mmCIF file as gemmi writes it, N, C-alpha and C atoms, coordinates in Angstrom:
data_model
loop_
_atom_site.group_PDB
_atom_site.id
_atom_site.type_symbol
_atom_site.label_atom_id
_atom_site.label_alt_id
_atom_site.label_comp_id
_atom_site.label_asym_id
_atom_site.label_entity_id
_atom_site.label_seq_id
_atom_site.pdbx_PDB_ins_code
_atom_site.Cartn_x
_atom_site.Cartn_y
_atom_site.Cartn_z
_atom_site.occupancy
_atom_site.B_iso_or_equiv
_atom_site.pdbx_formal_charge
_atom_site.auth_seq_id
_atom_site.auth_asym_id
_atom_site.pdbx_PDB_model_num
ATOM 1 N N . MET Axp A 1 ? 11.209 -4.636 -3.898 1 0 ? 1 A 1
ATOM 2 C CA . MET Axp A 1 ? 9.895 -4.055 -3.758 1 0 ? 1 A 1
ATOM 3 C C . MET Axp A 1 ? 8.888 -4.969 -4.44 1 0 ? 1 A 1
ATOM 4 N N . PRO Axp A 2 ? 7.763 -5.229 -3.793 1 0 ? 2 A 1
ATOM 5 C CA . PRO Axp A 2 ? 6.733 -6.016 -4.457 1 0 ? 2 A 1
ATOM 6 C C . PRO Axp A 2 ? 6.228 -5.246 -5.684 1 0 ? 2 A 1
ATOM 7 N N . GLY Axp A 3 ? 6.093 -5.92 -6.793 1 0 ? 3 A 1
ATOM 8 C CA . GLY Axp A 3 ? 5.641 -5.261 -8.016 1 0 ? 3 A 1
ATOM 9 C C . GLY Axp A 3 ? 4.137 -5.053 -8.034 1 0 ? 3 A 1
ATOM 10 N N . TYR Axp A 4 ? 3.664 -4.437 -9.136 1 0 ? 4 A 1
ATOM 11 C CA . TYR Axp A 4 ? 2.235 -4.159 -9.278 1 0 ? 4 A 1
ATOM 12 C C . TYR Axp A 4 ? 1.395 -5.423 -9.145 1 0 ? 4 A 1
ATOM 13 N N . VAL Axp A 5 ? 1.882 -6.514 -9.702 1 0 ? 5 A 1
ATOM 14 C CA . VAL Axp A 5 ? 1.109 -7.765 -9.682 1 0 ? 5 A 1
ATOM 15 C C . VAL Axp A 5 ? 0.873 -8.217 -8.24 1 0 ? 5 A 1
ATOM 16 N N . ILE Axp A 6 ? 1.904 -8.13 -7.405 1 0 ? 6 A 1
ATOM 17 C CA . ILE Axp A 6 ? 1.746 -8.517 -5.997 1 0 ? 6 A 1
ATOM 18 C C . ILE Axp A 6 ? 0.755 -7.587 -5.308 1 0 ? 6 A 1
ATOM 19 N N . HIS Axp A 7 ? 0.914 -6.283 -5.516 1 0 ? 7 A 1
ATOM 20 C CA . HIS Axp A 7 ? -0.005 -5.326 -4.882 1 0 ? 7 A 1
ATOM 21 C C . HIS Axp A 7 ? -1.45 -5.564 -5.322 1 0 ? 7 A 1
ATOM 22 N N . LEU Axp A 8 ? -1.643 -5.793 -6.612 1 0 ? 8 A 1
ATOM 23 C CA . LEU Axp A 8 ? -3.001 -6.045 -7.102 1 0 ? 8 A 1
ATOM 24 C C . LEU Axp A 8 ? -3.546 -7.379 -6.605 1 0 ? 8 A 1
ATOM 25 N N . ALA Axp A 9 ? -2.695 -8.39 -6.477 1 0 ? 9 A 1
ATOM 26 C CA . ALA Axp A 9 ? -3.143 -9.687 -5.942 1 0 ? 9 A 1
ATOM 27 C C . ALA Axp A 9 ? -3.555 -9.548 -4.476 1 0 ? 9 A 1
ATOM 28 N N . VAL Axp A 10 ? -2.769 -8.829 -3.702 1 0 ? 10 A 1
ATOM 29 C CA . VAL Axp A 10 ? -3.138 -8.588 -2.303 1 0 ? 10 A 1
ATOM 30 C C . VAL Axp A 10 ? -4.458 -7.82 -2.247 1 0 ? 10 A 1
ATOM 31 N N . GLY Axp A 11 ? -4.603 -6.824 -3.114 1 0 ? 11 A 1
ATOM 32 C CA . GLY Axp A 11 ? -5.845 -6.052 -3.165 1 0 ? 11 A 1
ATOM 33 C C . GLY Axp A 11 ? -7.049 -6.901 -3.52 1 0 ? 11 A 1
ATOM 34 N N . LYS Axp A 12 ? -6.85 -7.853 -4.434 1 0 ? 12 A 1
ATOM 35 C CA . LYS Axp A 12 ? -7.948 -8.739 -4.83 1 0 ? 12 A 1
ATOM 36 C C . LYS Axp A 12 ? -8.409 -9.591 -3.649 1 0 ? 12 A 1
ATOM 37 N N . VAL Axp A 13 ? -7.464 -10.193 -2.947 1 0 ? 13 A 1
ATOM 38 C CA . VAL Axp A 13 ? -7.816 -11.008 -1.78 1 0 ? 13 A 1
ATOM 39 C C . VAL Axp A 13 ? -8.483 -10.141 -0.71 1 0 ? 13 A 1
ATOM 40 N N . TYR Axp A 14 ? -7.92 -8.963 -0.477 1 0 ? 14 A 1
ATOM 41 C CA . TYR Axp A 14 ? -8.501 -8.047 0.513 1 0 ? 14 A 1
ATOM 42 C C . TYR Axp A 14 ? -9.94 -7.692 0.135 1 0 ? 14 A 1
ATOM 43 N N . SER Axp A 15 ? -10.163 -7.362 -1.143 1 0 ? 15 A 1
ATOM 44 C CA . SER Axp A 15 ? -11.506 -6.944 -1.572 1 0 ? 15 A 1
ATOM 45 C C . SER Axp A 15 ? -12.503 -8.097 -1.545 1 0 ? 15 A 1
ATOM 46 N N . GLN Axp A 16 ? -12.028 -9.323 -1.624 1 0 ? 16 A 1
ATOM 47 C CA . GLN Axp A 16 ? -12.922 -10.474 -1.522 1 0 ? 16 A 1
ATOM 48 C C . GLN Axp A 16 ? -13.393 -10.697 -0.087 1 0 ? 16 A 1
ATOM 49 N N . ASN Axp A 17 ? -12.638 -10.148 0.856 1 0 ? 17 A 1
ATOM 50 C CA . ASN Axp A 17 ? -12.958 -10.344 2.272 1 0 ? 17 A 1
ATOM 51 C C . ASN Axp A 17 ? -13.434 -9.083 2.979 1 0 ? 17 A 1
ATOM 52 N N . ASN Axp A 18 ? -13.464 -7.969 2.268 1 0 ? 18 A 1
ATOM 53 C CA . ASN Axp A 18 ? -13.877 -6.692 2.839 1 0 ? 18 A 1
ATOM 54 C C . ASN Axp A 18 ? -14.71 -5.932 1.816 1 0 ? 18 A 1
ATOM 55 N N . GLU Axp A 19 ? -15.681 -5.18 2.302 1 0 ? 19 A 1
ATOM 56 C CA . GLU Axp A 19 ? -16.522 -4.395 1.405 1 0 ? 19 A 1
ATOM 57 C C . GLU Axp A 19 ? -15.767 -3.148 0.959 1 0 ? 19 A 1
ATOM 58 N N . ILE Axp A 20 ? -15.635 -2.974 -0.353 1 0 ? 20 A 1
ATOM 59 C CA . ILE Axp A 20 ? -14.976 -1.813 -0.941 1 0 ? 20 A 1
ATOM 60 C C . ILE Axp A 20 ? -16.054 -0.999 -1.655 1 0 ? 20 A 1
ATOM 61 N N . ASN Axp A 21 ? -16.174 0.273 -1.316 1 0 ? 21 A 1
ATOM 62 C CA . ASN Axp A 21 ? -17.213 1.117 -1.921 1 0 ? 21 A 1
ATOM 63 C C . ASN Axp A 21 ? -16.984 1.366 -3.409 1 0 ? 21 A 1
ATOM 64 N N . ASP Axp A 22 ? -15.752 1.656 -3.804 1 0 ? 22 A 1
ATOM 65 C CA . ASP Axp A 22 ? -15.426 1.968 -5.196 1 0 ? 22 A 1
ATOM 66 C C . ASP Axp A 22 ? -14.175 1.177 -5.579 1 0 ? 22 A 1
ATOM 67 N N . LEU Axp A 23 ? -14.381 0.042 -6.223 1 0 ? 23 A 1
ATOM 68 C CA . LEU Axp A 23 ? -13.287 -0.878 -6.524 1 0 ? 23 A 1
ATOM 69 C C . LEU Axp A 23 ? -12.241 -0.256 -7.458 1 0 ? 23 A 1
ATOM 70 N N . GLU Axp A 24 ? -12.66 0.541 -8.418 1 0 ? 24 A 1
ATOM 71 C CA . GLU Axp A 24 ? -11.705 1.167 -9.341 1 0 ? 24 A 1
ATOM 72 C C . GLU Axp A 24 ? -10.8 2.158 -8.601 1 0 ? 24 A 1
ATOM 73 N N . ARG Axp A 25 ? -11.365 2.978 -7.757 1 0 ? 25 A 1
ATOM 74 C CA . ARG Axp A 25 ? -10.563 3.94 -6.974 1 0 ? 25 A 1
ATOM 75 C C . ARG Axp A 25 ? -9.649 3.194 -6.002 1 0 ? 25 A 1
ATOM 76 N N . PHE Axp A 26 ? -10.117 2.089 -5.449 1 0 ? 26 A 1
ATOM 77 C CA . PHE Axp A 26 ? -9.308 1.251 -4.572 1 0 ? 26 A 1
ATOM 78 C C . PHE Axp A 26 ? -8.072 0.749 -5.316 1 0 ? 26 A 1
ATOM 79 N N . LYS Axp A 27 ? -8.263 0.242 -6.545 1 0 ? 27 A 1
ATOM 80 C CA . LYS Axp A 27 ? -7.151 -0.241 -7.358 1 0 ? 27 A 1
ATOM 81 C C . LYS Axp A 27 ? -6.186 0.891 -7.704 1 0 ? 27 A 1
ATOM 82 N N . GLU Axp A 28 ? -6.718 2.069 -7.994 1 0 ? 28 A 1
ATOM 83 C CA . GLU Axp A 28 ? -5.859 3.225 -8.277 1 0 ? 28 A 1
ATOM 84 C C . GLU Axp A 28 ? -4.998 3.547 -7.061 1 0 ? 28 A 1
ATOM 85 N N . GLY Axp A 29 ? -5.588 3.474 -5.881 1 0 ? 29 A 1
ATOM 86 C CA . GLY Axp A 29 ? -4.843 3.726 -4.65 1 0 ? 29 A 1
ATOM 87 C C . GLY Axp A 29 ? -3.759 2.687 -4.413 1 0 ? 29 A 1
ATOM 88 N N . ILE Axp A 30 ? -4.03 1.463 -4.8 1 0 ? 30 A 1
ATOM 89 C CA . ILE Axp A 30 ? -3.049 0.386 -4.618 1 0 ? 30 A 1
ATOM 90 C C . ILE Axp A 30 ? -1.776 0.635 -5.421 1 0 ? 30 A 1
ATOM 91 N N . ILE Axp A 31 ? -1.912 1.151 -6.637 1 0 ? 31 A 1
ATOM 92 C CA . ILE Axp A 31 ? -0.713 1.34 -7.468 1 0 ? 31 A 1
ATOM 93 C C . ILE Axp A 31 ? -0.116 2.741 -7.358 1 0 ? 31 A 1
ATOM 94 N N . ALA Axp A 32 ? -0.855 3.691 -6.828 1 0 ? 32 A 1
ATOM 95 C CA . ALA Axp A 32 ? -0.408 5.092 -6.795 1 0 ? 32 A 1
ATOM 96 C C . ALA Axp A 32 ? 0.954 5.328 -6.145 1 0 ? 32 A 1
ATOM 97 N N . PRO Axp A 33 ? 1.279 4.726 -5.015 1 0 ? 33 A 1
ATOM 98 C CA . PRO Axp A 33 ? 2.575 5.043 -4.381 1 0 ? 33 A 1
ATOM 99 C C . PRO Axp A 33 ? 3.792 4.729 -5.248 1 0 ? 33 A 1
ATOM 100 N N . ASP Axp A 34 ? 3.703 3.742 -6.127 1 0 ? 34 A 1
ATOM 101 C CA . ASP Axp A 34 ? 4.856 3.384 -6.952 1 0 ? 34 A 1
ATOM 102 C C . ASP Axp A 34 ? 4.918 4.158 -8.262 1 0 ? 34 A 1
ATOM 103 N N . ILE Axp A 35 ? 3.893 4.915 -8.582 1 0 ? 35 A 1
ATOM 104 C CA . ILE Axp A 35 ? 3.912 5.745 -9.78 1 0 ? 35 A 1
ATOM 105 C C . ILE Axp A 35 ? 4.771 6.987 -9.546 1 0 ? 35 A 1
ATOM 106 N N . GLU Axp A 36 ? 4.764 7.475 -8.316 1 0 ? 36 A 1
ATOM 107 C CA . GLU Axp A 36 ? 5.533 8.669 -7.969 1 0 ? 36 A 1
ATOM 108 C C . GLU Axp A 36 ? 7.028 8.396 -8.039 1 0 ? 36 A 1
ATOM 109 N N . GLU Axp A 37 ? 7.78 9.381 -8.492 1 0 ? 37 A 1
ATOM 110 C CA . GLU Axp A 37 ? 9.235 9.242 -8.545 1 0 ? 37 A 1
ATOM 111 C C . GLU Axp A 37 ? 9.868 9.293 -7.164 1 0 ? 37 A 1
ATOM 112 N N . ASP Axp A 38 ? 9.406 10.212 -6.335 1 0 ? 38 A 1
ATOM 113 C CA . ASP Axp A 38 ? 9.989 10.401 -4.998 1 0 ? 38 A 1
ATOM 114 C C . ASP Axp A 38 ? 9.308 9.456 -4.012 1 0 ? 38 A 1
ATOM 115 N N . LYS Axp A 39 ? 9.926 8.303 -3.816 1 0 ? 39 A 1
ATOM 116 C CA . LYS Axp A 39 ? 9.334 7.28 -2.945 1 0 ? 39 A 1
ATOM 117 C C . LYS Axp A 39 ? 9.228 7.736 -1.488 1 0 ? 39 A 1
ATOM 118 N N . SER Axp A 40 ? 10.098 8.632 -1.049 1 0 ? 40 A 1
ATOM 119 C CA . SER Axp A 40 ? 10.01 9.102 0.337 1 0 ? 40 A 1
ATOM 120 C C . SER Axp A 40 ? 8.722 9.892 0.554 1 0 ? 40 A 1
ATOM 121 N N . LYS Axp A 41 ? 8.264 10.599 -0.456 1 0 ? 41 A 1
ATOM 122 C CA . LYS Axp A 41 ? 7.001 11.336 -0.335 1 0 ? 41 A 1
ATOM 123 C C . LYS Axp A 41 ? 5.801 10.41 -0.497 1 0 ? 41 A 1
ATOM 124 N N . SER Axp A 42 ? 5.86 9.545 -1.503 1 0 ? 42 A 1
ATOM 125 C CA . SER Axp A 42 ? 4.701 8.69 -1.777 1 0 ? 42 A 1
ATOM 126 C C . SER Axp A 42 ? 4.54 7.565 -0.763 1 0 ? 42 A 1
ATOM 127 N N . HIS Axp A 43 ? 5.626 7.234 -0.042 1 0 ? 43 A 1
ATOM 128 C CA . HIS Axp A 43 ? 5.56 6.162 0.947 1 0 ? 43 A 1
ATOM 129 C C . HIS Axp A 43 ? 5.604 6.682 2.386 1 0 ? 43 A 1
ATOM 130 N N . TYR Axp A 44 ? 5.577 7.99 2.537 1 0 ? 44 A 1
ATOM 131 C CA . TYR Axp A 44 ? 5.522 8.63 3.857 1 0 ? 44 A 1
ATOM 132 C C . TYR Axp A 44 ? 6.642 8.183 4.789 1 0 ? 44 A 1
ATOM 133 N N . GLY Axp A 45 ? 7.753 7.813 4.225 1 0 ? 45 A 1
ATOM 134 C CA . GLY Axp A 45 ? 8.924 7.388 4.985 1 0 ? 45 A 1
ATOM 135 C C . GLY Axp A 45 ? 10.148 7.537 4.107 1 0 ? 45 A 1
ATOM 136 N N . PRO Axp A 46 ? 11.318 7.273 4.638 1 0 ? 46 A 1
ATOM 137 C CA . PRO Axp A 46 ? 12.541 7.499 3.875 1 0 ? 46 A 1
ATOM 138 C C . PRO Axp A 46 ? 12.672 6.626 2.621 1 0 ? 46 A 1
ATOM 139 N N . TYR Axp A 47 ? 12.111 5.433 2.642 1 0 ? 47 A 1
ATOM 140 C CA . TYR Axp A 47 ? 12.201 4.493 1.517 1 0 ? 47 A 1
ATOM 141 C C . TYR Axp A 47 ? 10.898 3.715 1.419 1 0 ? 47 A 1
ATOM 142 N N . SER Axp A 48 ? 10.697 3.079 0.276 1 0 ? 48 A 1
ATOM 143 C CA . SER Axp A 48 ? 9.508 2.231 0.158 1 0 ? 48 A 1
ATOM 144 C C . SER Axp A 48 ? 9.613 1.02 1.077 1 0 ? 48 A 1
ATOM 145 N N . SER Axp A 49 ? 10.842 0.686 1.485 1 0 ? 49 A 1
ATOM 146 C CA . SER Axp A 49 ? 11.03 -0.443 2.396 1 0 ? 49 A 1
ATOM 147 C C . SER Axp A 49 ? 10.683 -0.095 3.84 1 0 ? 49 A 1
ATOM 148 N N . SER Axp A 50 ? 10.529 1.172 4.134 1 0 ? 50 A 1
ATOM 149 C CA . SER Axp A 50 ? 10.118 1.573 5.49 1 0 ? 50 A 1
ATOM 150 C C . SER Axp A 50 ? 9.043 2.651 5.392 1 0 ? 50 A 1
ATOM 151 N N . PRO Axp A 51 ? 7.862 2.248 4.91 1 0 ? 51 A 1
ATOM 152 C CA . PRO Axp A 51 ? 6.782 3.219 4.747 1 0 ? 51 A 1
ATOM 153 C C . PRO Axp A 51 ? 6.284 3.733 6.095 1 0 ? 51 A 1
ATOM 154 N N . GLY Axp A 52 ? 5.848 4.973 6.09 1 0 ? 52 A 1
ATOM 155 C CA . GLY Axp A 52 ? 5.318 5.583 7.307 1 0 ? 52 A 1
ATOM 156 C C . GLY Axp A 52 ? 3.825 5.325 7.435 1 0 ? 52 A 1
ATOM 157 N N . LEU Axp A 53 ? 3.473 4.198 7.983 1 0 ? 53 A 1
ATOM 158 C CA . LEU Axp A 53 ? 2.06 3.833 8.123 1 0 ? 53 A 1
ATOM 159 C C . LEU Axp A 53 ? 1.316 4.822 9.007 1 0 ? 53 A 1
ATOM 160 N N . ASN Axp A 54 ? 1.891 5.14 10.16 1 0 ? 54 A 1
ATOM 161 C CA . ASN Axp A 54 ? 1.246 6.093 11.066 1 0 ? 54 A 1
ATOM 162 C C . ASN Axp A 54 ? 1.172 7.482 10.46 1 0 ? 54 A 1
ATOM 163 N N . GLU Axp A 55 ? 2.217 7.884 9.749 1 0 ? 55 A 1
ATOM 164 C CA . GLU Axp A 55 ? 2.224 9.196 9.107 1 0 ? 55 A 1
ATOM 165 C C . GLU Axp A 55 ? 1.103 9.302 8.076 1 0 ? 55 A 1
ATOM 166 N N . PHE Axp A 56 ? 0.924 8.247 7.302 1 0 ? 56 A 1
ATOM 167 C CA . PHE Axp A 56 ? -0.156 8.249 6.32 1 0 ? 56 A 1
ATOM 168 C C . PHE Axp A 56 ? -1.508 8.382 7.016 1 0 ? 56 A 1
ATOM 169 N N . LEU Axp A 57 ? -1.707 7.583 8.052 1 0 ? 57 A 1
ATOM 170 C CA . LEU Axp A 57 ? -2.987 7.627 8.753 1 0 ? 57 A 1
ATOM 171 C C . LEU Axp A 57 ? -3.241 8.99 9.378 1 0 ? 57 A 1
ATOM 172 N N . GLU Axp A 58 ? -2.196 9.612 9.929 1 0 ? 58 A 1
ATOM 173 C CA . GLU Axp A 58 ? -2.348 10.935 10.535 1 0 ? 58 A 1
ATOM 174 C C . GLU Axp A 58 ? -2.661 12.002 9.492 1 0 ? 58 A 1
ATOM 175 N N . LYS Axp A 59 ? -2.002 11.936 8.34 1 0 ? 59 A 1
ATOM 176 C CA . LYS Axp A 59 ? -2.166 12.97 7.315 1 0 ? 59 A 1
ATOM 177 C C . LYS Axp A 59 ? -3.354 12.732 6.402 1 0 ? 59 A 1
ATOM 178 N N . GLN Axp A 60 ? -3.62 11.473 6.049 1 0 ? 60 A 1
ATOM 179 C CA . GLN Axp A 60 ? -4.654 11.17 5.061 1 0 ? 60 A 1
ATOM 180 C C . GLN Axp A 60 ? -5.864 10.444 5.643 1 0 ? 60 A 1
ATOM 181 N N . GLY Axp A 61 ? -5.609 9.487 6.51 1 0 ? 61 A 1
ATOM 182 C CA . GLY Axp A 61 ? -6.698 8.678 7.049 1 0 ? 61 A 1
ATOM 183 C C . GLY Axp A 61 ? -7.26 7.741 5.985 1 0 ? 61 A 1
ATOM 184 N N . ILE Axp A 62 ? -8.199 6.933 6.399 1 0 ? 62 A 1
ATOM 185 C CA . ILE Axp A 62 ? -8.868 6.006 5.483 1 0 ? 62 A 1
ATOM 186 C C . ILE Axp A 62 ? -10.269 6.556 5.247 1 0 ? 62 A 1
ATOM 187 N N . LYS Axp A 63 ? -10.346 7.62 4.464 1 0 ? 63 A 1
ATOM 188 C CA . LYS Axp A 63 ? -11.618 8.31 4.269 1 0 ? 63 A 1
ATOM 189 C C . LYS Axp A 63 ? -12.374 7.877 3.018 1 0 ? 63 A 1
ATOM 190 N N . ASP Axp A 64 ? -11.708 7.132 2.141 1 0 ? 64 A 1
ATOM 191 C CA . ASP Axp A 64 ? -12.357 6.677 0.912 1 0 ? 64 A 1
ATOM 192 C C . ASP Axp A 64 ? -11.643 5.431 0.373 1 0 ? 64 A 1
ATOM 193 N N . SER Axp A 65 ? -12.168 4.89 -0.708 1 0 ? 65 A 1
ATOM 194 C CA . SER Axp A 65 ? -11.611 3.656 -1.28 1 0 ? 65 A 1
ATOM 195 C C . SER Axp A 65 ? -10.19 3.856 -1.785 1 0 ? 65 A 1
ATOM 196 N N . TYR Axp A 66 ? -9.895 5.024 -2.343 1 0 ? 66 A 1
ATOM 197 C CA . TYR Axp A 66 ? -8.545 5.313 -2.829 1 0 ? 66 A 1
ATOM 198 C C . TYR Axp A 66 ? -7.545 5.233 -1.683 1 0 ? 66 A 1
ATOM 199 N N . ASN Axp A 67 ? -7.841 5.885 -0.583 1 0 ? 67 A 1
ATOM 200 C CA . ASN Axp A 67 ? -6.936 5.86 0.576 1 0 ? 67 A 1
ATOM 201 C C . ASN Axp A 67 ? -6.839 4.474 1.192 1 0 ? 67 A 1
ATOM 202 N N . GLU Axp A 68 ? -7.91 3.719 1.121 1 0 ? 68 A 1
ATOM 203 C CA . GLU Axp A 68 ? -7.88 2.346 1.628 1 0 ? 68 A 1
ATOM 204 C C . GLU Axp A 68 ? -6.898 1.509 0.804 1 0 ? 68 A 1
ATOM 205 N N . GLY Axp A 69 ? -6.945 1.668 -0.526 1 0 ? 69 A 1
ATOM 206 C CA . GLY Axp A 69 ? -6.002 0.973 -1.391 1 0 ? 69 A 1
ATOM 207 C C . GLY Axp A 69 ? -4.581 1.457 -1.203 1 0 ? 69 A 1
ATOM 208 N N . TYR Axp A 70 ? -4.412 2.757 -1.031 1 0 ? 70 A 1
ATOM 209 C CA . TYR Axp A 70 ? -3.091 3.346 -0.828 1 0 ? 70 A 1
ATOM 210 C C . TYR Axp A 70 ? -2.467 2.786 0.454 1 0 ? 70 A 1
ATOM 211 N N . PHE Axp A 71 ? -3.266 2.764 1.526 1 0 ? 71 A 1
ATOM 212 C CA . PHE Axp A 71 ? -2.754 2.241 2.789 1 0 ? 71 A 1
ATOM 213 C C . PHE Axp A 71 ? -2.414 0.757 2.667 1 0 ? 71 A 1
ATOM 214 N N . LEU Axp A 72 ? -3.239 0.006 1.95 1 0 ? 72 A 1
ATOM 215 C CA . LEU Axp A 72 ? -2.949 -1.414 1.751 1 0 ? 72 A 1
ATOM 216 C C . LEU Axp A 72 ? -1.618 -1.588 1.014 1 0 ? 72 A 1
ATOM 217 N N . HIS Axp A 73 ? -1.336 -0.717 0.06 1 0 ? 73 A 1
ATOM 218 C CA . HIS Axp A 73 ? -0.043 -0.748 -0.63 1 0 ? 73 A 1
ATOM 219 C C . HIS Axp A 73 ? 1.096 -0.549 0.363 1 0 ? 73 A 1
ATOM 220 N N . LEU Axp A 74 ? 0.984 0.482 1.193 1 0 ? 74 A 1
ATOM 221 C CA . LEU Axp A 74 ? 2.037 0.763 2.177 1 0 ? 74 A 1
ATOM 222 C C . LEU Axp A 74 ? 2.204 -0.405 3.145 1 0 ? 74 A 1
ATOM 223 N N . LEU Axp A 75 ? 1.109 -0.969 3.589 1 0 ? 75 A 1
ATOM 224 C CA . LEU Axp A 75 ? 1.156 -2.103 4.506 1 0 ? 75 A 1
ATOM 225 C C . LEU Axp A 75 ? 1.805 -3.318 3.84 1 0 ? 75 A 1
ATOM 226 N N . THR Axp A 76 ? 1.48 -3.555 2.583 1 0 ? 76 A 1
ATOM 227 C CA . THR Axp A 76 ? 2.087 -4.662 1.844 1 0 ? 76 A 1
ATOM 228 C C . THR Axp A 76 ? 3.594 -4.468 1.73 1 0 ? 76 A 1
ATOM 229 N N . ASP Axp A 77 ? 4.032 -3.243 1.427 1 0 ? 77 A 1
ATOM 230 C CA . ASP Axp A 77 ? 5.467 -2.963 1.374 1 0 ? 77 A 1
ATOM 231 C C . ASP Axp A 77 ? 6.121 -3.236 2.721 1 0 ? 77 A 1
ATOM 232 N N . TYR Axp A 78 ? 5.493 -2.764 3.781 1 0 ? 78 A 1
ATOM 233 C CA . TYR Axp A 78 ? 6.054 -2.974 5.121 1 0 ? 78 A 1
ATOM 234 C C . TYR Axp A 78 ? 6.213 -4.468 5.404 1 0 ? 78 A 1
ATOM 235 N N . LEU Axp A 79 ? 5.16 -5.225 5.181 1 0 ? 79 A 1
ATOM 236 C CA . LEU Axp A 79 ? 5.204 -6.665 5.461 1 0 ? 79 A 1
ATOM 237 C C . LEU Axp A 79 ? 6.209 -7.376 4.561 1 0 ? 79 A 1
ATOM 238 N N . PHE Axp A 80 ? 6.27 -6.994 3.298 1 0 ? 80 A 1
ATOM 239 C CA . PHE Axp A 80 ? 7.206 -7.61 2.367 1 0 ? 80 A 1
ATOM 240 C C . PHE Axp A 80 ? 8.643 -7.44 2.843 1 0 ? 80 A 1
ATOM 241 N N . TYR Axp A 81 ? 9.015 -6.218 3.182 1 0 ? 81 A 1
ATOM 242 C CA . TYR Axp A 81 ? 10.399 -5.948 3.577 1 0 ? 81 A 1
ATOM 243 C C . TYR Axp A 81 ? 10.733 -6.373 5.007 1 0 ? 81 A 1
ATOM 244 N N . ASN Axp A 82 ? 9.762 -6.304 5.9 1 0 ? 82 A 1
ATOM 245 C CA . ASN Axp A 82 ? 10.06 -6.526 7.313 1 0 ? 82 A 1
ATOM 246 C C . ASN Axp A 82 ? 9.643 -7.89 7.849 1 0 ? 82 A 1
ATOM 247 N N . LYS Axp A 83 ? 8.885 -8.629 7.096 1 0 ? 83 A 1
ATOM 248 C CA . LYS Axp A 83 ? 8.473 -9.971 7.52 1 0 ? 83 A 1
ATOM 249 C C . LYS Axp A 83 ? 8.918 -11.023 6.507 1 0 ? 83 A 1
ATOM 250 N N . TYR Axp A 84 ? 8.533 -10.839 5.24 1 0 ? 84 A 1
ATOM 251 C CA . TYR Axp A 84 ? 8.826 -11.84 4.232 1 0 ? 84 A 1
ATOM 252 C C . TYR Axp A 84 ? 10.332 -11.953 3.944 1 0 ? 84 A 1
ATOM 253 N N . ILE Axp A 85 ? 10.972 -10.855 3.664 1 0 ? 85 A 1
ATOM 254 C CA . ILE Axp A 85 ? 12.404 -10.875 3.33 1 0 ? 85 A 1
ATOM 255 C C . ILE Axp A 85 ? 13.223 -11.452 4.474 1 0 ? 85 A 1
ATOM 256 N N . ILE Axp A 86 ? 12.859 -11.133 5.695 1 0 ? 86 A 1
ATOM 257 C CA . ILE Axp A 86 ? 13.573 -11.655 6.865 1 0 ? 86 A 1
ATOM 258 C C . ILE Axp A 86 ? 13.431 -13.173 6.945 1 0 ? 86 A 1
ATOM 259 N N . ILE Axp A 87 ? 12.268 -13.681 6.634 1 0 ? 87 A 1
ATOM 260 C CA . ILE Axp A 87 ? 12.007 -15.117 6.701 1 0 ? 87 A 1
ATOM 261 C C . ILE Axp A 87 ? 12.865 -15.874 5.689 1 0 ? 87 A 1
ATOM 262 N N . ILE Axp A 88 ? 13.001 -15.339 4.483 1 0 ? 88 A 1
ATOM 263 C CA . ILE Axp A 88 ? 13.749 -16.077 3.458 1 0 ? 88 A 1
ATOM 264 C C . ILE Axp A 88 ? 15.242 -15.776 3.476 1 0 ? 88 A 1
ATOM 265 N N . SER Axp A 89 ? 15.659 -14.832 4.265 1 0 ? 89 A 1
ATOM 266 C CA . SER Axp A 89 ? 17.102 -14.487 4.335 1 0 ? 89 A 1
ATOM 267 C C . SER Axp A 89 ? 17.879 -15.508 5.122 1 0 ? 89 A 1
């Protein structure tokens, strides 16, 4: 799983290229999924390695900076496990 540093680094690059209304809430959203003990609930899928991106969008949407950061976290997990790990394997 990508650690907090990776998630925050991705968030920093994202925020440099996109307008974020509330940067602090965005950062809170970025780390929130990994604070929860039950990763299946916090990642909207069975594991953090297979987050439910569509499920999150259907249930939460991108209605504020917190959710934008949360979704970016889920997307980063998806790409890490399904693109990056495959490339180096």
